N, C-alpha and C positions, 0 to 999 in steps of 0.2 A: 559565521555560517548561516545559510538561509535554506530552509526547506522550501522546495519549489511548490508552486501552486498545483502542479500536476501530481506531485506526491501527496499533497494535502487532500486533493479531490479523490485520489485513488484510495487513500486510507478511509475517508469518510464513506465512500460508496461501498467499500469492502465491509465496513462496520454495519451498514444497512443490510447487506447480503447475509452477514452473520446473524443479524436479528431475525431474518426470515428463514434461516437454515432449519431444516427439519419440519417446516410447516407444509411442505409440498407445493408452495407457491413459488412461481418463477417471477422475478422482478423484471419489469420492462423499463426501457431507457427513460421514458417519461416519468415513471414513478421515482426512479433513482435520482434523476435530475432535479425534480421538484423537492423530494424529501431532503436531499443533501445540498441543495442550492448550487448545482453544478451545471454549466451550460451544456445542453444536450449534444451539440456538435463535438465539443471537446471530450465529453464523456464517451462518445462512440470510439474515439481514438484510444482512450485509456482502457476501456473494456477490451479492445482488441489486443492490447499489450498484455493485459492480465490473463486473457484466454490463451494467448501464445505461450505464456510461461506456465500454463497449467494450474492457475489459481482459481479460475472460474470456468464454468461450462455454459454453453448457450444452446438454445433450441430456436429454430426459425418458425415463422408462421404466426397466426392469430393467437394461438395459445403458447407462443414462445416467450423467451425471456432469458434471464441470467440467474445462475445459482452458483454457490461455492462448489469447487471441485473436490474439496476436502473439508472435514469438520473444522469449525473455527479455532479449536484448540491446536490444530496442526498448521495453521497459517500465521506466521509472525510478521511484524512490521518490516523486518529485514527482507522477507520474501517479497513484500510489496515494493520496497525500495529497489530491490534488484530487478524486478520486472519493469518498473517504470523508469528508473534512472541508471541502472547498471551498477550501482554501488552507493556507499554511504558518503564517502568523501572523495572528491575528485581533485587531484593535485595537478599543478601546472606541468610538472615534468622537468622544470628547470631547477636543478640543484647544484649549480656551479658556484664557484667562489669558495672562500675559506670556510664559510659556515654551511654551505649547501648540503653536504652529506649528513651532518649532524641534524640539521633542520628536517631533512627527509626522514631520519630515524624517529624524530619526535612526532611528526605528522603521521607516520606509520603506526606508532603506538596509540595515538589518539584515534586513528581509524579503527584499529583493533577493538578499542573500547567502545566505539560507536556500534560496531558490528555486534559485539557481545550484548550491549544494552538493547539494541533493536531486535535481536533474536529472543530476548527475554520477555517481550510483550507479544501476546497472541491476540487474535481477533475476539476470542471469548472474553478477554479482559477489557477490550475496547468497546465492545457492544453491550447493550443492555436491552432487555425486552420491555422495561418500564420507562416511558419517556421522561418521567420526573426524576429518575435515578441518575446520578452523575458519577462518573469515575474520574479521578484526578490522576494523571500520569505525570 
């Protein structure tokens, strides 16, 4: 399995928004792109998806920017995955042959485990206000 670059970028940017949450500061694309090393053009697409799924809010204009739509404790990695990828594990849909149905059952069990695990991590666990502090997930 591979976590897409898009999901990785989305999680990193959401962690930065979580760090800023409650400060009254709106994050602009340039800040997010520089802080989390994400290409600004790609970031604009990702932020659009996150906004569409209600994870972030935005305001236009010179004083505009992005902020979390909910507190960091209420946004999980699963929420981000669903907004960006539509799910944790995408199966081919081809479950023919003698072993196909059993293999589908196994992949479904693995997918349920991934869903549970990604729901257990929230942005408050991913973000830190202190740049020297590290969390290991």
